[in-house]
N, C-alpha and C positions, 0 to 999 in steps of 0.2 A: 487503724490501730488504736487511736482514741477510743473509739465506740466499744472495741473489744475489750479494752483495758476497763471503762466503766461497766460494761455488762458483767465482766468477770467480779469485779468489786461490789456490785449490788447484789449479785448472787451470793457472794461470800457472806456479806452482812445478814441476808435473810435465811440462809438455809444451812451453812456449814463452815466449820472452822478449818476444815481442810478440804481437799478436793472430792473425796470419795468416802462417805460414810459406810462403815463396816456392814450396817444393816441395809445397804442399797447396792451391793455388788454380786447378787445371785444372777443367775441367767434369767429368772423369772423378772426381776427388777429391770436389767438391762434390756430385754426383749419388750418388756412393756413401757420402758422408758419413765418409769415412776420412781420417785424417792420420797415417800412420805411415811417414814417410820413412826410406831407409836411412841407416845411419851410414857415413861414408866410411872408417872403419877397417876394415870387414869386408864391407861391401856389403849387410848383410842389414838388413831393416826394424828400426828401433829398437835396432839393434847386438845381435839377439838371439843370433847365433852366437857372440858374446863375452861372454854373459850380463849384457848391459847392461840389456835391458828387453825386452818384448814388446808386440805390438799387442793391445789389450783394450778392450771396451766401456767407456765412460766411466761413472762413478758419480755419480749425482745424489741429494740429499737429498730425501726425502719430507715434510720438515717444512713446515707452512704458511708462506706469505709473511707478511710484516708488512703492516699496513694502508696503507702509503705509496703503494704502486701497485696500485690496484683493477681491474687488467685481467690477462688471461692470453692469451697467443698473439698479441700485437701488436707486441713488441719483440724484436729480434734478440738482445739481451742476456739475456733471461730463460733461466734453466736453462743458463747458459754451460758448454760451446760447443755444446751439442746442436742448435740451429738449423742450424749448419754442419757439425759433425762428431759422430757418436756412437761412433766408434772412434778412439783416440789412443795413442801410446806411453805406456806406463806402466814408468817406470824403477826398477830395482833398486838396493840398496845406496846408494852415494854419487853415484850418475848422475842426470843431469837434463837437461832440454831437449827440444825437440820431436822429436829423434831419439835422445835418451839420449846426445848427444855431449859434454855438459859435466859438470863437477863441480857437487855441490851446494856451496852457499856455505860457506866455511871448510875447503874440501878442495881438493887440487891434484894434479897428478902424471898420469902416463899412465892410471894405474888408479883415479884419485881416492882414494887412501889416506893421502895426506901432509895432516896438519893444518897449518893456517897461520892466523895470526891479522893482521889488517890494522887499522891505527887511523886513524881520520879525526882531522885537526887542524885547529885554527883557521887560517883564511886568514892571519891577521896573524902567525903563527907560521912561514910558509913562507918560506924564503929568497927572493931574487929570481929566481933560476933555477928554483926550484920553483914559484913562483908564475906566471912567465912559460910554464912547461910546461904547467901547468893551463890557462891562456888558450888556449895553442896547441891543446891537444887539444879544447876547446871548437871552436874554428875548424874544426878537422879534422873533427869529428863533423857540423859543419854542411855541410860541402863533400863528404862521403863517402856515396854511394848505398849504403844496406844490402844487402848480398848475401844475407841470410837471410830478410828480411821485406818484406812489401808492405802496402799500405793498401787496404780496399776504398772505392770511390767510389760504391757504391750499396748499397742493403739486399738482403737475401736475396730479397725479393719482386721488387725492381727487376731482379735477376739471374735472374729467372724460375725460382726455386727451384733455382739452381745451374747451369742449362743454358747461361747467358749471363753468365759471370764478368766482373766489373767490378772491377779492381784496379789499382794504380799503384805506380811506384817512389817512394821518398821516402829522404832523407838520414837518417842515424842520429839526429842531434839532434831532427829534426822527426818522427821516429818516435815519439820519447817525447812529444812535445808532442800529437801526434794521439792517443796511447793516453790521456792525461789528458783531452783533449777528448772522446773517445768514452764513457769511463767515466762522465762528468758531464753528457753532453749531454741534452737534452730528449726524450721518448719521441715519436716520429712515429707518429700513430694513424691516418694515411690521410686522403685528401682535404685539408682545411686544419686538422685537428685535430692538437693537440699536447697533451702532459702535461708541465708544468714542474716539478712537485713530485716529482722523482726525481733521485737521485745515487748511483752505486754505489761511491763513494769518499770521501764526506764526510757528515758530519751523523749518523753511525751508528758502532757499534763498529769496523768495519772501516776506519776513517780512518786510523789508525796503522799497522796491518799493511800495508794497500794501499800507503800510501807508502814504507813501509820497502821492500817489494818493489820497488817503482819505482826507488828510488835504487840496490838492489843490482843490478838488471838493467841500469841505466845505467851502474854501474861495470864491469860485467862486459863490456859491449860496447865500452867505451873500452879495457879491458885487451886485449881481443881485436884492435881495428884498430892500436894503438900497440905492442903487444907488451909493454906495461909492466905485468907481472903485479901490480906492488905498488901500483897506482894507486888512490887513494880520493878520494872528494869532500870538498874542505874545507868546513868550517862557518863560518858568520858568528854570533858570539855577540852578540846583540842586546840582552842584558839591559842596562838603563840607558842606552842609546844616546840621545843627545840630537840626533842627525841621522843621515843614512845614511853612515856613515863608510867603507863600501865603494864609494860612488858616486862615484869618482875616476877618471880616466884611467889611473891606475897599477893600478886593479883592475877595477871592473865597469862603469865609465863614467860620466863627469861630465855635467852637462847642457850642451846646445848654447847657446853664447853669444847667439843671435839667437832661439832658439825653446826655452823651457824644458821643452817637452813632449818634446823629441828628445835623443838623446845626442850628446856632443861629437864633432866629426869626429876628433879624436885618439883616440877609444876604439876598442878591438878591435871593438866591436858597433855602431858607428855605421851600418854597411852592412847589418847583418842584416835580413832581411824575416821577418815573422811569418806564421802560419798560423791557420786554426781560429778566427777572430775575429768572423766576420759571422754570429752566431747566428740573428737574425732573418730574414736571407736564407736559410739552410739551412731553417729552420722553414717559411717561406712556400712554398718549392719541395719541401718534404718530401724533403729530399736530405742526403748528409753533406757534410762538409768533405773536399775532394779534394786538400788538400796544396797548392793554389796560394798563391803569394805574395800577401799582401794588405796590404802597405805595411811602413813601418818600425816598428822597437820603440820604444815610447813609454814614458816615465817621468818623472814630476815630484814627486819625493819631498818629503813635507812640505806639499804644497798639496792636501790632501784635506779631507774633511768632519770637522772637528775636533770636531763635536758627537757625532759616532758614535765616533770614535777620538781621543780628546783627547791620547793620549801613547803612546809606545812600551812594551812591557812592562818591568817592573823585575825586580831579583833577587828582591824580596819576593813579587812574583807568581809567580815560578816555584817559589819555596819553598813558596808555598801550594798550589799544584798538586800538588806532591810530598807535601804532607802528607795528601791526601785519601785515605780509606781504600778506596774502590771505584773500580775501574777504570770501569764502567759502573753506571747506576743507572735505575730508573723506567722511562720510556718509551724510553730507548736511543736517543734522537735530540737534535735541537738544543734541546728543551725539558727535558732531564734535569738534575736538580739534584745537586749533590755528586758530580758524575761527573769523574774525572781526566781522560778523553778529552774530554768536553764542555767543560770548563775549559780545558784546552790548547789544544782547536781553537779557542776564542775565542768560544763562543756562551753561556757562563756566566761571571759575575764573578769574577776572580781575587782579589778581597776577600771575598766571601761564598760562593762556589759556587753561587749561584742563577742560573738561566737568566735572560737579560735581552736580549732582542729588540731593544732600543734601541741596544746597544751591541755593538761588535766589538773585542775584546781578543785578548791573546796571538798564537797563529798568525794569526788573521784580521787582526788589527791590522797586520801587516807588510804584507799583501796590499793593505789599503785606504790604507795610508801611502805606498805606492809610486806610487798615482794615476797608473795608466796600463795597459800590457798586463797586468801582473801583477794588477790589481785585478778582472779579469773571470775567473771560475773557470775556465771551459772551456778559454780560451787563455792562463792564467796561466804555464804552463811555458815560454811562448816566452822569457821573460826568464831569462837564466841565472842571476840572483839566486835564483831560485825553488829551485834546487839546493842552494845554501849555506845558504838559510833552512830548508828541510826537512831538511837534515842536522843543524842544531841542534835543530829540533822531534824528530827521531829520537833525539837524543842525549838529550834530556829523557825520552823514553819509555823509553829503555833505563835511565837513572838511577833512573825510577821501578820498573821491574821488579827492578832489582838491589836497591834500598833495601827494597822489599817482602819480598824473598827472604831478606835479611839480617835484617830486623826480626822476621821469624818466629823466628829463633834467638837474637837479642840484642834484646828491646824496648826497650833503652836506646841504641840505635844514634842517633848524631846525623845528622838528615837533612841539615844543612848541609854535612857533610863530603863527601857525594857531589856536591852541587851545585858546591862549589869546585874539583871535579876535572873540570869540563866543559871 
């Protein structure tokens, strides 16, 4: 599973902000297994005439897969993206994207040579106009059909190995909901058989880098549709929170006065419809989420299973995570002990570092605490709090990397100094 995570991550960095570029979903593309669209700047595939990249065979690792998925050749996500494409754009220098038309993160300008630093800020540090602009951008993304990407509504087999394409338009916000669903959905084994013990973005070393890429791509799409090149996702610092202090109509939506499972009519998000939430239905029909609306966003923070998640994470919990010396350890899954990733993800105790299947802490605690749409793994990105939550998780990951790099040169560095700068 780790191998698949890394392969998917690598391909995403090099070729696509989503899974399926609109320019690559014709029967011709699928039958020839090639996704090398022209860059609009010079009209050549992958911008080759301008030195941006070239169409090349994909490179896949031949390392053995982990034991979590004991099948081969039954899931379209295996050895991604080779089921659909074996030739894609491989970009040069600071270029990236499915046609090498974008800049790598941290670069800007017509030739992607200008360095730039963007800083994510706490949502509570935003001015009222800045906060309202962020909420407006969310709404815009929810109502803007992606011009670059589509989603598949069937498996490669159901598409008759590419001869009968099955794809659908989707708005930009829901595109990322669908991506998160797709990477964590159950494996469809044919007939009525499924395999639930699989997830290409959680419970493994790829959890943090996969979600970092998710956030970076999301920011990139918002920058594109708004023209706001300085946009970043704000984070919610949930350390020591006693309640959901962003669950107000001023921010991410208060509770409905008549139905605590719904959002207040005064909220920006009360009219939002969710997708990709009917997992058992998809499994029973051996089909994919097709992006159809499936009901309102639900959230009832604090009315969750408190025996599993008795409290929200504390500052001390985060400090303990940052004190762990190994990013990953042992089995490299949700049973790993003394693993920074597993502890931050929430499968190991932030008091001891030992895996504990009876408790959900840290990152997982926030999902459980929201007690609604965000509590279901595959559909959790429907709730815009997902973005603020993962932006803070990503901040914790970055502080860990920064601290470890500094610690190598100065073992006396104080861990708390970096935490306080979050």
